[in-house]
N, C-alpha and C positions, 0 to 999 in steps of 0.2 A: 570204539565212538569216543570221543575225550570228555573233559568237562567243558570248554569253551565252545565245544560245536552243540552240548549240551544245555547249555546256555541261552547259544543265540538260536535254538530252536522251541526254545522255551518261552523268547523275548517276542516271536514270531509266533507266536500260538495266541499268546497275551495281545498283541496289536490285533490278530485277525478277530477274537473276544472283542473288543474296544471299537472295530473297523462294522460288527456285522449288530454291533450295540444302538450303534447310531443308525441301521437300516430297520429298527424294529418300531412297529407303531404299536403303540401303548394301550391305545382305543380300540384296534382288532390282530390281538398276538398273534393269533391261530388262522389271519387268512393271507393268501398270496404269498408277496417277499416277506412278510414278518414271517410264517413257518422256516422261510430255507436258512433267515437269520438267526432262529433260535435254533436248527440241527444245528449252523455252523457254532454257535457257542457252547453248542454242548461237547457237538464234539471236538473244539479247541481246550473247550476244561480236564475232556479224557483225553491230551493232548501231554498237556499237562499234567496231570496225575501221573499218566504211564513213566513220565519222562522222569518226576522226581521218585518214584518207586527206586526207577532203573540206576538214579545216578544212589539211594540211599545202598540198594543191592553191589554195586560198586563198592562201599565206602566199610563195606561189614566185610567182601572179600578182601580188601584190600589189610583191613584189620585180622584176617583168619592167616592169609599169610605171613602177616608178622610177627 
């Protein structure tokens, strides 16, 4: 997986976070569709963290080879 593809995936995850924030009802955040939106936000955040870890590990691997 190259750097460009990883960046595109991170941007898509951030777009999903922004979309799901609009679906959250802040008066009742744990009821109805708000729960699903919160799960989507957490899942997207996990995806971003995993992709950042992956990119960092690739940088470390490249430095070790050089």
